[in-house]
SESETI-571614 format. One record per residue (C-alpha): residue number from 0; chain; x, y, z. Coordinates in steps of 0.25 Angstrom, whole numbers, plus 5000, padded with zeros to 4 digits. Each point is the difference from the previous one (the first is absolute). Example, Ala and Ser with C-alpha at 12.3 -4.5 7.8 and 13.67 -1.06 7.14 Angstrom:
resi, chain, c1, c2, c3
0, A, 5049, 4982, 5031 $
1, A, 5006, 5014, 4998 $
***
This chain:
resi, chain, c1, c2, c3
0, A, 4895, 5099, 4937 $
1, A, 5015, 5004, 4998 $
2, A, 5011, 5004, 5009 $
3, A, 5015, 5002, 5002 $
4, A, 5010, 4996, 5011 $
5, A, 5012, 5008, 4994 $
6, A, 5003, 5010, 4989 $
7, A, 5003, 4988, 4990 $
8, A, 4991, 4989, 5003 $
9, A, 4985, 5000, 4998 $
10, A, 4990, 4989, 5005 $
11, A, 4985, 5000, 4997 $
12, A, 4989, 4990, 5003 $
13, A, 4989, 4995, 4991 $
14, A, 5007, 5002, 4987 $
15, A, 4998, 4993, 4987 $
16, A, 5009, 4988, 4999 $
17, A, 5010, 5002, 4989 $
18, A, 5001, 4985, 4997 $
19, A, 4986, 4995, 5004 $
20, A, 4989, 5007, 4992 $
21, A, 4988, 5003, 5009 $
22, A, 5007, 4998, 5013 $
23, A, 5005, 5010, 5011 $
24, A, 5014, 5001, 5006 $
25, A, 5008, 5008, 5010 $
26, A, 5010, 5007, 4990 $
27, A, 5014, 5006, 5004 $
28, A, 5006, 5009, 4990 $
29, A, 5011, 5010, 4998 $
30, A, 5011, 4989, 5003 $
31, A, 5014, 5004, 4996 $
32, A, 5007, 4986, 5001 $
33, A, 5001, 4988, 4991 $
34, A, 4989, 4989, 4999 $
35, A, 5011, 4990, 5004 $
36, A, 5003, 5007, 5013 $
37, A, 4986, 5003, 5003 $
38, A, 4997, 4985, 4998 $
39, A, 5012, 4996, 5009 $
40, A, 4994, 5009, 5011 $
41, A, 4987, 4993, 4999 $
42, A, 5006, 4987, 5001 $
43, A, 5009, 5003, 5012 $
44, A, 4988, 5007, 5008 $
45, A, 4992, 4987, 4997 $
46, A, 5011, 4991, 5005 $
47, A, 5002, 5008, 5013 $
48, A, 4987, 5007, 5003 $
49, A, 5003, 5004, 5015 $
50, A, 5004, 5015, 5000 $
51, A, 4997, 5007, 5012 $
52, A, 4995, 4988, 5007 $
53, A, 5014, 4994, 5001 $
54, A, 5002, 5004, 5015 $
55, A, 4988, 4992, 5003 $
56, A, 5004, 4988, 4992 $
57, A, 5001, 4986, 5006 $
58, A, 5003, 4992, 4988 $
59, A, 5000, 5002, 4985 $
60, A, 4999, 4988, 4990 $
61, A, 5002, 5000, 4985 $
62, A, 4998, 4987, 4992 $
63, A, 5003, 4999, 4985 $
64, A, 4991, 4991, 4992 $
65, A, 5008, 5003, 4987 $
66, A, 5008, 5012, 4993 $
67, A, 4987, 5008, 5000 $
68, A, 4992, 4996, 5011 $
69, A, 5002, 5001, 5015 $
70, A, 4992, 5001, 5013 $
71, A, 5003, 5010, 5011 $
72, A, 4995, 5000, 5015 $
73, A, 5003, 5011, 5010 $
74, A, 4996, 4997, 5015 $
75, A, 5001, 5011, 5010 $
76, A, 5004, 4997, 5015 $
77, A, 4988, 5000, 5009 $
78, A, 5008, 5005, 5012 $
79, A, 5005, 5012, 4992 $
80, A, 4986, 5003, 4995 $
81, A, 4996, 5000, 5015 $
82, A, 5011, 5010, 5003 $
83, A, 4995, 5009, 4989 $
84, A, 4985, 4999, 5004 $
85, A, 4997, 4992, 4987 $
86, A, 4998, 4986, 5006 $
87, A, 4987, 4992, 5004 $
88, A, 5004, 4999, 5014 $
89, A, 5006, 4986, 5000 $
90, A, 5013, 5003, 4993 $
91, A, 4995, 4992, 4988 $
92, A, 5008, 5002, 4987 $
93, A, 4994, 5006, 4988 $
94, A, 5002, 4997, 4985 $
95, A, 5002, 5013, 4993 $
96, A, 5003, 4995, 4986 $
97, A, 4998, 4986, 4994 $
98, A, 5000, 5001, 4985 $
99, A, 5003, 4991, 4988 $
100, A, 5006, 5008, 4989 $
101, A, 5001, 4996, 4985 $
102, A, 5008, 5008, 4989 $
103, A, 4993, 5000, 4987 $
104, A, 5008, 5008, 4990 $
105, A, 4999, 5015, 5005 $
106, A, 4989, 4996, 5010 $
107, A, 5001, 4996, 5015 $
108, A, 4987, 4993, 5005 $
109, A, 5000, 4997, 5015 $
110, A, 4989, 4992, 5007 $
111, A, 4999, 5003, 5015 $
112, A, 4996, 4990, 5010 $
113, A, 4997, 5011, 5010 $
114, A, 4992, 5013, 4999 $
115, A, 5007, 5013, 4998 $
116, A, 5000, 5002, 5015 $
117, A, 5006, 4987, 5003 $
118, A, 4995, 4989, 5009 $
119, A, 5003, 4994, 5014 $
120, A, 5009, 4988, 4998 $
121, A, 4990, 4990, 5006 $
122, A, 4991, 5003, 4989 $
123, A, 5010, 5002, 4988 $
124, A, 5002, 4985, 4999 $
125, A, 4996, 4996, 4986 $
126, A, 5005, 5004, 4985 $
127, A, 4987, 4995, 4994 $
128, A, 4992, 5013, 5001 $
129, A, 5004, 5012, 4992 $
130, A, 4995, 5013, 5006 $
131, A, 5004, 5009, 4989 $
132, A, 5010, 5001, 4989 $
133, A, 5009, 5012, 4997 $
134, A, 5004, 5002, 4985 $
135, A, 5012, 5009, 4996 $
136, A, 5003, 5003, 4986 $
137, A, 5012, 5008, 4995 $
138, A, 4998, 5007, 4986 $
139, A, 5010, 5008, 4991 $
140, A, 4999, 5011, 4990 $
141, A, 4998, 5007, 5009 $
142, A, 5004, 4992, 5013 $
143, A, 4988, 4999, 5009 $
144, A, 4994, 4990, 5010 $
145, A, 4986, 4995, 5001 $
146, A, 4995, 4993, 5012 $
147, A, 4986, 4994, 5004 $
148, A, 4995, 4990, 5010 $
149, A, 4991, 4989, 4998 $
150, A, 4990, 4994, 5010 $
151, A, 4991, 4989, 4997 $
152, A, 5002, 5002, 4985 $
153, A, 4997, 5015, 5001 $
154, A, 5010, 5011, 4996 $
155, A, 5002, 5012, 5009 $
156, A, 5009, 5012, 4997 $
157, A, 4993, 5011, 5009 $
158, A, 5006, 5010, 5010 $
159, A, 5000, 4989, 5011 $
160, A, 5008, 4991, 4992 $
161, A, 5009, 5012, 4996 $
162, A, 5002, 5004, 5015 $
163, A, 5004, 4985, 5003 $
164, A, 5010, 5000, 4989 $
165, A, 5006, 5013, 5001 $
166, A, 5011, 4996, 5010 $
167, A, 5004, 4988, 4991 $
168, A, 5002, 5008, 4988 $
169, A, 5008, 5011, 5007 $
170, A, 5009, 4989, 5005 $
171, A, 5001, 4994, 4986 $
172, A, 5004, 5013, 4994 $
173, A, 5010, 5003, 5011 $
174, A, 5006, 4986, 4996 $
175, A, 5000, 5003, 4985 $
176, A, 5006, 5014, 5001 $
177, A, 5011, 4996, 5008 $
178, A, 5005, 4988, 4991 $
179, A, 5015, 4999, 4999 $
180, A, 5003, 4985, 4997 $
181, A, 4995, 4993, 4988 $
182, A, 5002, 4985, 4998 $
183, A, 5000, 4995, 4986 $
184, A, 4992, 4986, 5001 $
185, A, 5004, 4987, 4992 $
186, A, 5014, 5006, 4997 $
187, A, 5012, 4991, 4996 $
188, A, 5007, 4997, 5013 $
189, A, 5014, 5006, 5003 $
190, A, 5003, 4990, 5011 $
191, A, 4994, 4987, 4994 $
192, A, 5002, 5001, 4985 $
193, A, 4988, 4993, 4993 $
194, A, 4990, 5004, 5011 $
195, A, 4991, 5012, 5001 $
196, A, 5000, 5010, 5012 $
197, A, 4995, 5013, 5004 $
198, A, 5011, 5011, 4998 $
199, A, 5000, 5015, 5003 $
200, A, 5006, 5011, 4992 $
201, A, 5013, 5006, 5006 $
202, A, 4998, 5005, 5014 $
203, A, 5013, 5007, 5001 $
204, A, 4993, 5014, 5000 $
205, A, 4991, 4995, 5012 $
206, A, 5009, 4992, 5009 $
207, A, 5014, 4993, 5002 $
208, A, 5002, 4986, 5002 $
209, A, 5002, 5001, 5015 $
210, A, 4988, 5008, 5002 $
211, A, 4991, 4991, 4991 $
212, A, 5006, 4987, 5007 $
213, A, 4997, 5006, 5014 $
214, A, 4985, 5003, 4996 $
215, A, 4999, 4986, 4993 $
216, A, 5005, 4993, 5013 $
217, A, 4992, 5009, 5010 $
218, A, 4990, 4989, 5003 $
219, A, 4992, 5009, 5010 $
220, A, 4997, 5009, 4989 $
221, A, 4997, 4990, 4989 $
222, A, 4991, 4992, 5010 $
223, A, 4995, 5011, 5009 $
224, A, 4988, 4992, 5006 $
225, A, 5009, 4988, 5003 $
226, A, 5011, 4997, 5010 $
227, A, 5015, 4996, 4996 $
228, A, 5007, 4989, 5007 $
229, A, 5015, 4999, 4998 $
230, A, 5004, 4986, 4997 $
231, A, 5015, 5003, 4996 $
232, A, 5008, 5011, 4995 $
233, A, 4995, 4997, 4986 $
234, A, 4986, 4995, 5002 $
235, A, 4987, 5005, 5007 $
236, A, 4986, 4995, 5002 $
237, A, 4989, 5010, 4998 $
238, A, 4986, 4996, 5006 $
239, A, 4992, 5003, 5012 $
240, A, 5005, 5003, 5014 $
241, A, 5008, 4988, 5006 $
242, A, 5003, 4994, 4987 $
243, A, 4985, 4996, 4997 $
244, A, 4996, 4998, 4986 $
245, A, 4990, 5010, 4994 $
246, A, 4987, 4995, 4994 $
247, A, 5005, 5002, 4986 $
248, A, 5014, 4995, 5003 $
249, A, 5014, 5004, 5005 $
250, A, 5013, 5005, 4993 $
251, A, 5014, 4994, 5002 $
252, A, 5009, 5011, 4994 $
253, A, 5015, 4997, 4997 $
254, A, 5009, 5011, 4996 $
255, A, 5014, 5000, 4993 $
256, A, 5005, 5014, 4998 $
257, A, 5013, 4995, 4993 $
258, A, 4992, 4993, 4990 $
259, A, 4990, 5012, 5000 $
260, A, 4988, 4989, 5002 $
261, A, 4988, 4999, 5009 $
262, A, 4992, 4987, 5000 $
263, A, 4986, 5001, 5006 $
264, A, 4993, 4987, 5003 $
265, A, 4985, 4999, 5004 $
266, A, 4995, 4988, 5007 $
267, A, 4986, 4997, 5005 $
268, A, 4997, 4988, 5009 $
269, A, 5014, 4994, 4996 $
270, A, 4997, 5001, 4985 $
271, A, 5008, 5009, 4991 $
272, A, 4991, 5010, 4993 $
273, A, 5010, 5009, 4993 $
274, A, 5015, 5004, 4999 $
275, A, 5003, 5014, 4996 $
276, A, 5015, 5004, 4996 $
277, A, 5005, 5014, 4999 $
278, A, 5013, 5003, 4994 $
279, A, 5007, 5014, 4999 $
280, A, 5008, 5004, 4988 $
281, A, 5010, 5011, 5002 $
282, A, 5004, 5005, 4986 $
283, A, 4990, 5006, 4998 $
284, A, 4993, 4998, 5013 $
285, A, 4988, 4992, 4998 $
286, A, 4990, 4990, 5007 $
287, A, 4997, 4987, 4994 $
288, A, 4989, 4991, 5007 $
289, A, 4992, 4988, 4997 $
290, A, 4992, 4990, 5008 $
291, A, 4998, 4985, 4998 $
292, A, 4987, 4994, 5005 $
293, A, 4997, 4987, 5007 $
294, A, 4997, 4993, 4986 $
295, A, 5014, 5004, 4995 $
296, A, 4995, 5011, 4991 $
297, A, 5008, 5013, 4999 $
298, A, 4992, 5013, 5001 $
299, A, 5005, 5014, 4995 $
300, A, 4987, 5005, 4996 $
301, A, 4994, 5014, 4999 $
302, A, 4992, 4997, 5012 $
303, A, 5012, 4996, 5008 $
304, A, 5007, 5012, 4994 $
305, A, 4990, 5010, 5005 $
306, A, 5000, 4995, 5014 $
307, A, 5015, 5000, 5001 $
308, A, 5002, 5014, 4994 $
309, A, 4992, 5006, 5011 $
310, A, 5008, 4994, 5011 $
311, A, 5013, 5004, 4994 $
312, A, 4994, 5014, 4998 $
313, A, 4998, 5001, 5015 $
314, A, 5013, 4994, 5003 $
315, A, 5008, 5011, 4992 $
316, A, 4991, 5011, 5005 $
317, A, 5000, 4996, 5015 $
318, A, 5011, 4989, 5002 $
319, A, 4998, 5001, 5016 $
320, A, 4985, 5003, 5001 $
321, A, 4987, 4993, 4998 $
322, A, 4997, 4993, 4987 $
323, A, 4991, 4991, 4992 $
324, A, 5003, 4985, 5003 $
325, A, 5007, 4991, 4990 $
***
């Protein structure tokens, strides 16, 4: 079974897998982008899988388990669900997404702790049971994507799977085709010689220093699902309403325009989990970024670069409107 959602992208169910002899997959072809941009789009969508559900979102949690492994959980507000006639009559919250994702080369495997339709919050309480596993693999020469899901060890790639995945691959391709900012991972630091950082190519053709600074310090855009509380002229706390700490931690953000430097400190239950430092360089205009984890290790990895580039893309395109969170 084949199909197309545009003149340039073709999606087909139950295709022979290009990488696993004897297995089937959903295959997306005719993609005019690089493998790297497509993989970046897949990672970003996996990290923030909210999309059209965002107006109903109550809380979003993202927990890193390492440079290539993370868990995301999106809980919808029960009261808002009732307003849209989607509730259970009790204003109970609903877990729409709860997935542990792992990057394995050019493949992303996501183990879901709820079924594809989600689960009511009172029932979605454990991470022990995996309802299904989503597998996305990016190929090159030519650039393609194969997808399948696994349920109790059995692989599926039929039209039902295709229909469920179609909105995701559309979003992934939208992200990949709109890429503007590319970070080079593990690059010699300009700000701290002897260290490694993420550093962009020149952004002079895309923005100015003042515009980029405005975007990088627009906390409501960078953290769209959180609330900003001003602590001083140069410091804010980003968390839940009333200064409450989110389940996965809050951010203390310090800015210094004269030094062209932003420091974001994340804490959970009084313990530091990471410190991100952003420095703008003017000639040429570039962003340098790195983070130091709780154990003191410095991260300027490809995985961190992918996530960061997507955020910066959104800031450059729409500095005063909705964006992915940092």
